C-alpha positions as CSV (number, residue, x, y, z in Angstrom):
1,X,47.7,336.6,131.4
2,X,44.2,338.0,130.4
3,X,43.4,339.1,127.3
4,X,40.6,341.0,125.8
5,X,39.6,341.6,122.1
6,X,37.4,344.4,121.4
7,X,36.6,342.7,118.0
8,X,35.7,338.4,118.8
9,X,34.4,340.0,122.2
10,X,36.7,336.9,123.4
11,X,38.3,336.6,127.4
12,X,41.8,334.5,127.4
13,X,43.3,333.5,130.1
14,X,46.2,332.4,129.9
15,X,48.5,330.4,132.1
16,X,52.1,328.8,131.6
17,X,50.9,325.8,129.6
18,X,47.0,325.9,129.4
19,X,44.5,328.6,128.1
20,X,40.8,329.1,128.9
21,X,38.8,330.7,127.1
22,X,34.9,332.4,127.1
23,X,32.9,334.6,124.6
24,X,30.5,337.5,124.9
25,X,28.3,336.3,121.6
26,X,25.6,338.4,119.5
27,X,22.8,338.4,122.2
28,X,25.4,338.6,125.3
29,X,25.3,334.9,125.9
30,X,28.4,334.1,127.5
31,X,30.1,331.4,125.7
32,X,32.7,329.1,127.1
33,X,34.7,327.9,124.2
34,X,38.0,326.3,125.7
35,X,39.9,325.1,128.1
36,X,42.9,322.7,127.6
37,X,47.2,322.9,126.7
38,X,47.8,326.5,125.4
39,X,47.4,327.6,122.6
40,X,47.1,330.8,120.5
41,X,44.6,334.0,121.0
42,X,42.2,333.1,118.6
43,X,38.6,333.3,118.9
44,X,37.9,329.7,119.4
45,X,34.5,330.3,119.4
46,X,34.7,328.2,115.6
47,X,34.7,324.8,118.1
48,X,30.7,325.8,118.8
49,X,28.2,324.3,116.5
50,X,24.9,325.5,115.2
51,X,22.3,322.9,114.3
52,X,18.7,322.9,114.4
53,X,18.1,320.3,117.5
54,X,14.5,318.7,117.8
55,X,12.7,320.6,120.8
56,X,15.5,322.4,121.9
57,X,13.8,325.9,122.0
58,X,15.3,329.4,121.3
59,X,15.5,332.4,122.6
60,X,13.7,334.9,121.3
61,X,16.1,337.2,120.2
62,X,17.3,334.9,117.2
63,X,13.9,335.2,115.6
64,X,12.9,332.3,113.6
65,X,16.9,330.8,113.8
66,X,16.4,327.6,115.3
67,X,20.0,326.6,115.1
68,X,20.8,328.7,118.1
69,X,19.6,327.1,121.5
70,X,20.8,328.1,125.1
71,X,20.3,323.9,125.2
72,X,23.4,322.9,123.0
73,X,25.4,325.8,123.4
74,X,28.6,325.5,126.2
75,X,28.1,328.5,128.9
76,X,30.4,329.9,131.5
77,X,27.5,330.1,134.0
78,X,24.3,328.5,132.7
79,X,20.9,329.5,133.5
80,X,17.7,328.2,134.4
81,X,14.0,328.0,132.9
82,X,15.0,329.8,129.4
83,X,15.9,326.7,127.4
84,X,18.5,325.1,128.9
85,X,17.1,321.8,130.5
86,X,20.8,320.5,131.6
87,X,22.0,321.2,135.5
88,X,22.1,325.2,135.9
89,X,24.7,326.8,137.5
90,X,22.2,329.4,139.4
91,X,18.7,329.1,140.6
92,X,16.8,331.9,141.6
93,X,13.1,332.0,142.9
94,X,11.8,335.1,142.2
95,X,9.1,337.3,143.9
96,X,6.1,335.9,141.1
97,X,7.4,332.8,142.3
98,X,8.6,331.9,139.1
99,X,12.3,330.2,138.8
100,X,13.4,331.8,135.7
101,X,16.7,333.2,135.5
102,X,18.7,334.1,132.0
103,X,21.7,335.6,132.3
104,X,24.0,338.0,129.8
105,X,26.9,339.6,129.7
106,X,26.7,343.1,131.1
107,X,30.6,343.8,131.4
108,X,34.3,343.2,132.4
109,X,37.3,344.2,134.4
110,X,41.0,343.3,134.3
111,X,42.9,343.9,137.3
112,X,46.4,342.7,138.9
113,X,46.5,340.9,141.8
114,X,44.3,338.1,143.2
115,X,40.5,339.0,144.2
116,X,39.6,338.0,148.2
117,X,36.4,336.9,149.3
118,X,34.6,338.3,152.4
119,X,34.1,336.0,155.4
120,X,35.2,332.6,153.1
121,X,38.9,331.4,152.1
122,X,40.4,331.4,148.9
123,X,44.0,331.5,147.2
124,X,45.7,334.5,148.9
125,X,47.5,335.9,145.5
126,X,50.6,338.2,145.7
127,X,52.8,338.6,142.7
128,X,52.3,337.1,139.6
129,X,48.2,336.8,139.7
130,X,45.5,338.7,137.6
131,X,42.2,339.2,138.2
132,X,39.3,338.9,135.8
133,X,35.4,340.1,137.0
134,X,32.8,339.6,135.0
135,X,29.5,341.1,135.2
136,X,26.1,339.2,134.4
137,X,22.8,340.4,134.5
138,X,19.3,339.5,134.1
139,X,17.8,342.0,132.1
140,X,13.8,341.1,133.4
141,X,14.4,340.8,137.1
142,X,17.8,342.9,138.1
143,X,19.4,339.5,139.8
144,X,23.4,339.9,138.7
145,X,26.3,338.0,138.8
146,X,29.8,338.8,139.6
147,X,31.9,336.0,138.0
148,X,35.3,336.3,139.5
149,X,38.5,334.5,137.8
150,X,42.0,334.6,139.6
151,X,44.6,333.6,136.8
152,X,48.0,332.4,138.2
153,X,50.4,332.0,135.6
154,X,53.5,330.0,137.3
155,X,51.4,327.3,138.7
156,X,48.5,327.0,135.7
157,X,46.1,327.5,138.4
158,X,42.9,329.1,137.8
159,X,39.8,329.9,140.5
160,X,36.8,330.4,140.3
161,X,34.1,332.5,142.3
162,X,30.6,334.0,141.7
163,X,28.5,336.7,143.4
164,X,24.9,337.1,143.0
165,X,23.1,340.1,144.0
166,X,20.0,341.2,144.0
167,X,19.8,344.8,142.4
168,X,16.0,344.3,141.9
169,X,13.0,345.8,143.8
170,X,11.8,343.1,146.2
171,X,13.7,340.1,147.8
172,X,14.3,336.8,146.1
173,X,15.4,333.4,147.4
174,X,18.8,332.0,145.9
175,X,18.2,328.1,145.6
176,X,21.7,327.1,143.5
177,X,24.7,328.5,143.5
178,X,27.6,326.7,142.1
179,X,31.1,328.1,142.2
180,X,32.2,326.0,138.8
181,X,30.4,325.5,135.7
182,X,32.8,323.9,133.0
183,X,31.4,323.2,129.5
184,X,33.9,321.0,128.0
185,X,33.1,321.4,124.4
186,X,35.5,320.9,120.8
187,X,37.8,318.0,121.3
188,X,36.5,317.0,124.3
189,X,33.1,316.4,122.9
190,X,33.3,312.4,123.3
191,X,32.1,309.8,125.5
192,X,35.8,308.6,126.4
193,X,36.4,310.6,129.7
194,X,36.2,309.1,133.2
195,X,35.1,311.2,136.8
196,X,37.3,310.7,139.3
197,X,36.2,310.7,142.4
198,X,37.5,310.4,146.4
199,X,35.1,308.0,148.6
200,X,35.1,306.1,151.6
201,X,33.7,306.5,155.1
202,X,35.1,307.0,158.9
203,X,38.8,305.5,159.0
204,X,38.6,304.5,155.2
205,X,38.6,308.1,153.8
206,X,39.6,309.0,149.8
207,X,39.6,306.0,148.1
208,X,40.1,306.6,144.3
209,X,37.4,305.7,141.9
210,X,37.5,305.8,138.1
211,X,34.3,305.2,135.9
212,X,33.5,306.4,132.6
213,X,31.8,309.1,131.7
214,X,28.0,307.9,130.2
215,X,25.1,309.5,129.4
216,X,22.7,311.3,132.3
217,X,24.4,312.9,135.6
218,X,27.0,311.0,137.9
219,X,27.5,313.4,141.5
220,X,29.5,312.8,144.9
221,X,28.6,315.1,147.6
222,X,28.1,315.6,150.8
223,X,24.8,316.4,153.0
224,X,26.4,316.2,156.4
225,X,27.0,320.1,157.5
226,X,31.0,319.1,156.5
227,X,32.4,318.3,153.4
228,X,32.9,314.3,155.1
229,X,34.1,311.5,155.3
230,X,32.0,309.8,152.2
231,X,33.1,312.1,149.5
232,X,36.1,314.6,148.9
233,X,35.1,318.3,147.1
234,X,38.4,317.0,144.6
235,X,37.5,315.4,141.7
236,X,38.8,314.9,137.9
237,X,37.8,314.9,134.7
238,X,39.9,312.8,132.5
239,X,40.3,311.4,129.2
240,X,40.3,307.4,129.2
241,X,43.6,306.9,128.3
242,X,45.1,309.6,130.9
243,X,47.5,308.1,133.7
244,X,50.1,309.6,135.5
245,X,52.4,310.3,133.2
246,X,50.4,311.1,130.2
247,X,46.9,312.1,129.0
248,X,44.8,314.7,129.3
249,X,43.3,316.0,132.9
250,X,41.1,318.2,134.8
251,X,41.4,318.9,138.7
252,X,38.8,320.9,140.3
253,X,39.0,321.2,143.9
254,X,36.3,323.6,146.3
255,X,37.8,325.7,148.8
256,X,34.8,324.5,151.3
257,X,34.1,322.7,154.4
258,X,30.3,322.3,154.3
259,X,27.6,320.4,152.0
260,X,28.8,320.7,148.9
261,X,27.6,318.7,145.5
262,X,30.6,317.5,142.5
263,X,28.9,316.4,139.3
264,X,29.1,315.7,135.3
265,X,26.5,315.9,132.9
266,X,26.8,314.3,130.3
267,X,23.8,315.2,127.4
268,X,22.0,313.9,124.8
269,X,24.6,315.8,122.5
270,X,27.6,314.4,123.9
271,X,28.4,317.9,125.7
272,X,29.9,317.4,129.4
273,X,29.1,319.7,132.0
274,X,31.3,319.8,135.3
275,X,29.6,321.9,138.4
276,X,31.0,322.0,141.8
277,X,29.3,323.8,144.5
278,X,27.4,324.2,147.5
279,X,24.8,321.3,147.7
280,X,20.7,323.1,147.2
281,X,20.0,320.3,149.5
282,X,18.2,322.6,152.6
283,X,19.8,325.4,151.0
284,X,17.8,328.8,150.3
285,X,18.9,332.0,151.3
286,X,16.6,335.5,150.9
287,X,18.4,338.6,149.0
288,X,16.7,341.6,150.2
289,X,17.5,344.3,147.8
290,X,21.0,345.5,147.4
291,X,22.4,341.9,149.4
292,X,25.0,340.2,147.8
293,X,25.5,336.4,148.4
294,X,29.3,334.7,148.0
295,X,29.9,331.4,146.8
296,X,33.1,330.1,147.6
297,X,35.9,329.6,145.1
298,X,36.6,326.8,143.3
299,X,40.2,325.6,141.6
300,X,41.1,324.7,138.3
301,X,44.5,322.8,136.9
302,X,44.4,321.7,133.8
303,X,47.1,319.3,132.8
304,X,48.0,317.7,129.3
305,X,50.8,315.4,131.1
306,X,48.9,313.3,133.3
307,X,47.8,313.1,136.8
308,X,51.5,313.5,138.4
309,X,51.9,317.1,136.7
310,X,48.2,318.0,137.6
311,X,49.3,317.0,141.6
312,X,52.6,318.9,141.6
313,X,50.6,322.2,140.7
314,X,47.5,321.6,143.0
315,X,50.7,321.2,145.7
316,X,53.5,323.9,144.9
317,X,49.8,326.4,144.6
318,X,48.5,325.5,147.6
319,X,52.3,325.4,149.6
320,X,52.9,329.0,147.9
321,X,49.2,330.9,148.0
322,X,46.8,328.6,150.0
323,X,48.1,327.2,153.2
324,X,49.0,330.1,156.4
325,X,52.1,328.4,158.0
326,X,52.6,330.5,161.6
327,X,56.2,329.6,161.6
328,X,57.3,329.7,157.5
329,X,60.5,328.5,156.9
330,X,60.7,326.5,160.2
331,X,60.4,322.4,160.6
332,X,57.4,321.4,162.0
333,X,58.2,319.3,165.5
334,X,57.8,315.7,165.8
335,X,54.5,315.5,168.0
336,X,53.6,312.8,170.8
337,X,50.3,312.5,171.3
338,X,49.2,310.6,174.8
339,X,45.3,309.4,173.2
340,X,46.0,305.8,172.0
341,X,48.3,305.9,175.3
342,X,45.5,307.3,177.7
343,X,42.5,307.7,176.4
344,X,40.6,309.5,178.9
345,X,41.9,308.1,182.0
346,X,45.5,309.7,183.1
347,X,47.1,311.9,185.7
348,X,49.4,314.5,185.3
349,X,52.5,312.5,186.1
350,X,51.8,310.4,183.6
351,X,51.9,312.9,180.8
352,X,55.0,314.3,181.6
353,X,56.3,310.2,181.9
354,X,55.0,309.8,178.0
355,X,56.7,312.9,177.6
356,X,60.2,312.3,179.0
357,X,60.0,309.4,177.1
358,X,59.4,311.1,173.7
359,X,62.1,313.8,174.8
360,X,64.9,311.2,174.8
361,X,63.8,309.7,171.0
362,X,63.9,313.1,169.7
363,X,60.1,313.9,169.8
364,X,59.7,318.0,170.5
365,X,56.0,318.5,170.7
366,X,53.7,316.8,173.5
367,X,50.0,317.2,172.2
368,X,47.2,316.5,175.5
369,X,44.5,314.8,173.7
370,X,40.6,314.1,174.6
371,X,39.8,314.2,178.8
372,X,41.8,317.4,180.1
373,X,38.2,319.6,180.8
374,X,35.8,319.7,182.7
375,X,34.3,316.2,184.0
376,X,35.6,314.7,180.7
377,X,35.9,310.9,181.7
378,X,34.2,309.5,178.5
379,X,32.1,310.4,175.2
380,X,29.0,311.2,177.4
381,X,30.0,313.8,179.3
382,X,32.1,317.5,179.7
383,X,32.3,319.2,176.1
384,X,31.5,323.1,176.0
385,X,32.9,323.5,179.9
386,X,36.6,324.6,178.6
387,X,37.7,324.7,182.1
388,X,41.3,322.4,183.0
389,X,40.0,319.4,185.4
390,X,42.2,319.7,188.4
391,X,41.7,316.5,189.9
392,X,43.3,315.1,186.7
393,X,45.6,318.1,186.6
394,X,46.1,319.7,189.7
395,X,47.3,323.5,189.1
396,X,46.1,323.3,185.6
397,X,47.9,323.9,182.4
398,X,50.4,326.2,184.1
399,X,51.9,323.5,186.3
400,X,51.6,321.1,183.7
401,X,53.3,323.1,181.1
402,X,56.7,323.8,182.4
403,X,57.1,320.6,183.5
404,X,56.9,319.8,179.8
405,X,58.8,322.3,178.5
406,X,61.4,321.7,180.7
407,X,62.2,318.5,179.4
408,X,62.9,320.5,176.3
409,X,59.4,319.9,174.6
410,X,56.6,322.6,173.5
411,X,53.0,321.8,174.5
412,X,49.7,321.0,172.1
413,X,46.1,320.6,173.0
414,X,42.9,318.6,172.1
415,X,40.1,321.0,171.8
416,X,36.3,320.5,170.2
417,X,34.5,323.9,170.2
418,X,31.9,323.5,167.9
419,X,30.3,320.1,170.2
420,X,28.5,319.8,173.7
421,X,27.6,317.3,175.7
422,X,24.1,316.9,177.5
423,X,25.9,316.2,180.6
424,X,27.8,319.6,180.8
425,X,27.6,323.1,182.4
426,X,26.9,325.1,179.3
427,X,24.0,322.8,178.1
428,X,22.4,323.0,181.5
429,X,22.7,326.7,181.0
430,X,21.8,327.0,177.6
431,X,20.3,324.1,175.8
432,X,18.7,326.4,173.0
433,X,22.1,326.6,171.9
434,X,22.4,323.6,170.1
435,X,20.9,322.6,166.9
436,X,17.9,321.5,166.8
437,X,14.5,322.0,166.2
438,X,11.3,323.0,169.1
439,X,9.3,319.9,169.8
440,X,11.2,317.6,168.2
441,X,14.0,314.9,169.8
442,X,17.6,315.8,169.0
443,X,19.6,313.1,167.5
444,X,22.9,312.8,169.4
445,X,25.9,311.8,167.3
446,X,29.0,309.7,169.6
447,X,26.9,311.2,172.3
448,X,27.4,314.5,171.6
449,X,25.0,317.8,170.4
450,X,26.4,320.2,167.8
451,X,26.1,323.9,168.7
452,X,24.7,326.1,166.8
453,X,27.7,327.9,165.4
454,X,25.5,330.1,162.9
455,X,25.6,332.5,166.1
456,X,27.3,335.0,167.1
457,X,26.6,335.0,170.9
458,X,27.3,331.3,171.1
459,X,30.7,331.9,169.1
460,X,31.8,334.6,171.9
461,X,30.9,332.5,174.6
462,X,32.9,329.4,173.4
463,X,36.0,332.1,172.0
464,X,36.1,333.8,175.8
465,X,36.5,330.0,177.5
466,X,39.0,328.5,175.1
467,X,40.7,332.3,175.0
468,X,41.2,331.4,179.1
469,X,42.6,328.2,178.6
470,X,44.9,329.7,176.0
471,X,46.0,332.7,177.8
472,X,47.0,330.5,181.2
473,X,49.9,328.8,179.7
474,X,52.6,328.6,176.9
475,X,50.4,326.3,174.3
476,X,51.5,326.4,170.9
477,X,50.0,323.7,169.1
478,X,46.0,322.9,169.2
479,X,44.6,319.9,167.5
480,X,40.6,321.4,166.3
481,X,38.5,318.2,166.2
482,X,34.4,318.0,165.6
483,X,33.0,314.3,166.1
484,X,29.9,314.2,164.3
485,X,27.7,315.4,161.7
486,X,25.2,317.7,161.7
487,X,21.4,316.6,161.9
488,X,18.2,318.7,163.8
489,X,19.4,321.6,161.3
490,X,17.4,324.4,163.0
491,X,18.5,327.2,164.2
492,X,16.4,329.1,167.3
493,X,18.2,332.7,165.9
494,X,16.4,332.6,162.4
495,X,13.0,332.8,161.4
496,X,10.8,329.9,159.7
497,X,11.5,331.3,156.0
498,X,15.3,331.7,156.9
499,X,16.3,328.0,158.1
500,X,17.6,327.4,154.6
501,X,20.8,329.6,155.6
502,X,21.7,327.4,158.8
503,X,24.0,324.9,156.8
504,X,25.8,327.5,154.8
505,X,25.7,329.7,158.2
506,X,27.0,327.6,160.6
507,X,30.2,327.1,158.1
508,X,30.5,330.5,157.9
509,X,30.5,330.8,161.7
510,X,33.2,328.4,162.0
511,X,35.7,329.9,159.7
512,X,35.3,333.5,161.6
513,X,36.0,331.4,164.7
514,X,38.9,330.3,163.3
515,X,40.1,333.6,161.9
516,X,40.2,335.4,164.9
517,X,41.8,332.6,166.6
518,X,44.3,333.4,164.1
519,X,44.3,337.0,164.3
520,X,44.2,336.8,168.1
521,X,47.3,334.0,168.3
522,X,49.4,334.6,164.8
523,X,52.0,332.2,166.1
524,X,49.5,329.2,167.2
525,X,49.8,326.0,165.3
526,X,46.3,324.5,164.0
527,X,45.6,321.3,163.2
528,X,42.2,320.2,161.2
529,X,40.5,317.4,162.7
530,X,36.6,316.1,161.9
531,X,36.6,312.6,163.0
532,X,39.7,311.9,161.5
533,X,39.0,313.0,158.2
534,X,36.0,314.3,157.6
535,X,36.5,317.6,156.9
536,X,40.0,317.3,155.0
537,X,39.3,320.1,152.1
538,X,41.4,323.0,150.8
539,X,38.4,325.6,152.7
540,X,39.5,324.2,155.8
541,X,43.3,323.7,154.7
542,X,42.8,327.7,154.7
543,X,43.0,328.0,158.2
544,X,44.7,325.1,159.6
545,X,48.0,324.1,157.7
546,X,47.3,320.7,158.2
547,X,44.6,318.2,158.8
548,X,44.6,314.8,160.4
549,X,43.8,312.7,157.3
550,X,42.5,309.4,159.5
551,X,41.6,308.2,162.5
552,X,43.2,305.2,161.1
553,X,46.5,304.8,161.7
554,X,47.1,301.1,160.5
555,X,50.2,301.7,158.0
556,X,48.5,299.2,155.4
557,X,45.3,301.1,155.7
558,X,47.5,304.2,155.1
559,X,48.7,303.9,151.8
560,X,45.5,303.5,150.5
561,X,44.3,307.2,152.4
562,X,47.4,308.5,151.8
563,X,47.7,308.1,148.1
564,X,43.9,309.1,147.5
565,X,45.1,312.3,149.7
566,X,47.8,312.9,147.1
567,X,46.3,313.9,144.2
568,X,45.1,317.3,145.5
569,X,46.3,317.5,148.8
570,X,50.3,318.8,149.7
571,X,51.8,316.2,151.9
572,X,52.8,319.0,154.6
573,X,48.8,318.8,155.2
574,X,48.9,315.6,155.5
575,X,48.5,314.5,159.2
576,X,50.2,311.2,160.0
577,X,51.3,309.2,162.9
578,X,52.8,305.9,164.0
579,X,50.5,303.9,166.4
580,X,51.1,300.6,168.5
581,X,50.3,297.5,167.5
582,X,47.9,295.3,167.2
583,X,46.2,298.7,165.7
584,X,43.4,299.9,167.5
585,X,41.2,299.9,164.0
586,X,42.3,296.4,161.9
587,X,44.0,294.4,164.7
588,X,47.0,294.1,162.1
589,X,50.3,293.8,163.3
590,X,53.0,295.6,161.0
591,X,56.7,296.1,161.4
592,X,57.8,299.3,163.4
593,X,60.1,299.7,160.2
594,X,56.9,300.3,157.9
595,X,55.0,301.9,160.4
596,X,57.9,305.2,160.2
597,X,58.2,305.1,156.3
598,X,54.5,305.3,156.0
599,X,54.2,308.2,158.8
600,X,57.3,309.9,156.9
601,X,55.1,310.8,154.0
602,X,53.0,313.0,156.1
603,X,53.4,315.5,158.6
604,X,55.2,312.6,161.2
605,X,54.3,311.9,164.7
606,X,53.7,309.1,167.3
607,X,51.2,307.8,169.1
608,X,51.7,304.8,171.2
609,X,53.3,303.6,174.6
610,X,57.1,304.7,174.3
611,X,57.5,302.9,177.9
612,X,56.3,299.6,176.6
613,X,59.1,299.9,173.4
614,X,61.8,297.6,173.1
615,X,65.3,298.8,173.2
616,X,65.3,297.5,169.8
617,X,62.4,299.8,168.8
618,X,63.5,302.8,170.5
619,X,66.6,302.7,168.4
620,X,64.4,302.5,165.3
621,X,61.8,305.2,166.6
622,X,65.1,307.2,167.3
623,X,66.5,306.2,163.6
624,X,62.8,306.8,162.0
625,X,62.9,310.5,163.7
626,X,66.6,311.4,162.2
627,X,65.8,310.2,158.7
628,X,62.6,312.7,158.9
629,X,64.0,315.7,160.2
630,X,67.4,314.9,157.9
631,X,65.2,314.8,154.7
632,X,61.9,317.3,156.3
633,X,62.5,319.7,152.9
634,X,62.7,317.0,150.5
635,X,59.6,315.3,152.2
636,X,57.4,318.3,152.6
637,X,58.4,320.9,149.7
638,X,59.7,317.8,146.9
639,X,57.5,317.1,144.4
640,X,55.3,313.5,145.0
641,X,55.0,310.9,142.6
642,X,52.6,308.1,143.0
643,X,55.1,304.8,141.5
644,X,52.0,302.4,142.0
645,X,48.3,302.1,142.5
646,X,47.7,300.3,146.1
647,X,44.2,299.6,144.5
648,X,45.9,297.8,142.1
649,X,49.3,296.8,142.8
650,X,49.1,294.0,145.3
651,X,52.9,293.1,146.0
652,X,53.8,296.3,146.9
653,X,52.9,299.9,147.0
654,X,55.9,302.6,146.3
655,X,56.1,306.3,146.0
656,X,59.0,308.9,145.6
657,X,59.9,312.5,147.1
658,X,61.8,314.5,144.9
659,X,63.8,318.0,145.3
660,X,62.6,320.8,142.8
661,X,66.5,320.6,141.8
662,X,66.1,317.0,141.2
663,X,69.5,316.5,143.3
664,X,67.6,314.4,145.6
665,X,65.0,311.7,145.6
666,X,63.6,309.6,148.7
667,X,61.9,306.7,147.3
668,X,59.7,304.4,149.8
669,X,58.2,300.9,149.3
670,X,56.0,298.7,151.5
671,X,55.2,295.0,150.6
672,X,52.0,293.2,150.9
673,X,51.4,290.0,152.1
674,X,54.9,287.9,151.5
675,X,54.2,284.9,149.1
676,X,56.5,281.7,148.4
677,X,58.9,282.4,145.4
678,X,58.4,286.2,145.4
679,X,58.9,287.7,141.6
680,X,62.3,290.4,141.4
681,X,60.7,293.2,141.7
682,X,62.2,296.3,139.7
683,X,60.9,299.9,140.3
684,X,61.2,302.6,137.5
685,X,61.6,306.0,139.6
686,X,60.6,309.4,138.4
687,X,61.3,313.1,138.3
688,X,65.2,312.8,137.8
689,X,67.8,314.3,135.7
690,X,68.3,312.3,132.9
691,X,72.1,313.5,132.8
692,X,72.8,313.4,136.2
693,X,74.5,310.4,138.2
694,X,72.9,309.5,141.1
695,X,74.5,307.2,144.8
696,X,71.9,305.5,146.4
697,X,71.6,304.8,150.0
698,X,69.0,302.9,152.1
699,X,68.1,305.3,154.8
700,X,69.4,303.5,157.5
701,X,72.8,302.3,156.0
702,X,71.6,299.1,154.4
703,X,71.7,298.7,150.6
704,X,74.4,300.9,150.1
705,X,76.7,300.7,146.6
706,X,79.8,302.7,145.2
707,X,77.7,302.5,142.1
708,X,76.7,305.5,140.6
709,X,73.6,305.2,138.4
710,X,71.9,307.7,135.5
711,X,68.9,309.2,136.5
712,X,67.8,308.3,133.2
713,X,68.9,304.2,133.9
714,X,66.7,304.4,136.7
715,X,63.3,305.9,135.2
716,X,63.6,304.0,132.2
717,X,65.5,300.7,132.8
718,X,64.4,301.1,136.8
719,X,66.4,299.6,140.4
720,X,66.0,296.7,142.3
721,X,64.4,295.9,145.0
722,X,66.5,293.8,147.4
723,X,64.3,290.3,148.5
724,X,62.4,291.7,151.1
725,X,60.9,288.6,153.5
726,X,57.6,288.2,155.2
727,X,54.5,290.4,155.8
728,X,54.5,294.1,155.3
729,X,58.0,294.8,155.0
730,X,59.7,298.1,153.7
731,X,62.7,299.7,152.3
732,X,63.5,303.6,152.1
733,X,65.8,304.5,149.8
734,X,67.6,307.9,149.1
735,X,69.0,309.4,145.9
736,X,71.6,312.1,146.0
737,X,73.1,313.7,142.7
738,X,77.2,313.1,142.0
739,X,78.8,316.4,140.5
């Protein structure tokens, strides 16, 4: 619900549990007055205080009033050079070379439904959404901003985007364009806030970091051309006392897959400003008169009830309005991927044999990974030549795919469209199609170069190549990979003064390619991947309903990776597989049961030589697949609870899926290293109906009991976990309400 009070000039955005308010003041400065638990429609500018602060300058309109300063006021979209010395949301180089920008309120519009963004991903809206459009204007230059707000009352979600326009008479250069500026004021003008981010690297993505907000600027971001393994474009701010089940917290996710920054600035007066948007590194966008620039969307959720409630709202909103499954309402197939079995070296007969073994065990999708095209026998060659290697696959996919389908399996394919090998026909014909500045040696990453996806001719060529492959056989799935960061970022298609646009144009090119692919192949399922989890962001989820969470398939490492990922991103989006042991990344051996339990809290699949499994292991695989299929809706669509923190709790990690109607739950637990004289473990569950009684059984038939437990007993007293001997053991418990 969006309300405008003409007398107070306040705009109030209500969701089911939260309120967001801004106000156009007497000088048409758009103040941010409140964001937090739901309150009434009062003018909350009473929370804004005015004092004469030393060396805080005053706008000319304020006359001799030294208590009015942009340096001390909470603002909705802060600008620079005219009195606010904190980090700005927008920065424009004017025709005279100055960086002065002073946005003032110039009107607004409230309309039903959800706004859309040209060329960029966004929540799709639908029934229950409203849009607020606020127009800001810099009177001196004619530069304008349209601030867009999407309000989804049901999911407590507020989305934000900004469109900057040059309404003047000469070109300007946009140097900074944040998607979100949030000044926390009033009861949050304090020093007891924490900034939560998710850091890591390749094969160790999205570790949780929690640090107290201190004076100055704390930031994370990426200048790698992708959202990156190192930092994720989702951050949180919370009270220091906040945890899973209580406390005020804010989550902010940027729907963008390129360079980003997320920063918190705590000022001299204990004001806290959160900014998130495109990283200003090597960003400079020229706007000719009449041209507009659209900043990516950011999604905000405020939870007065702790982290779990915030997670549930993000998960539900993304499943309902962001992720677009090509086959909604159907269960995704359990897959087998050949990479960890064969790598580059395989024959068609080997692939069919892998599929045959997988089919016997209940798997339904065979995915042929890297090595099927061109002269691709290592990572030194072949990328860009999207033609089936007839030596490995005689007769091409037209011959192979029917053999796979005859086994009752669907067929999927790995591709890496954004990259090129120097040892390829494509590169020899078009070396200028790779990013790289003239006269400089290009930097390789994984022995490959990045194609200039800013260029329509490059995208058209690659698209036509892939289309010939997709049209040659019945392909239902592709895994879209991208295995290097962007370097040598220079495009032959742009003049020198516009090279600051290449990073962003590259992302727009990827989005355009994916949009065309979805339009031409509406039933094709696309899984995103960038060296594993290097582009795991809400922007990619708009195009790819699931993303490979990490190239690290070690079950114990995955506990931390999937824990961090779960704070924002739905379980249905997390690509997770069972792989062979010793694990290729850690050389650790974990039981087959444990590997299955961990992978089951994702999209679920296998990457291993099933022919080498013992009969007992094959029975375990069959049982895992049956369990996953039986509880598919519960796992993929239920509310997800983190029962422990694997960064703190060393003895075991536990989590829980609860159905929306609270009639079912699935509890999973994995132990750490064994130790003598293990303590007894009582696990307190969450999310159950306190009044219902539940029957508890193990998913493998063990731990069954005729005893019924009330929901409040299980949540507040707990349930005893059986003693598990040995390293990295696991247990799953299924709870079903009994009338």
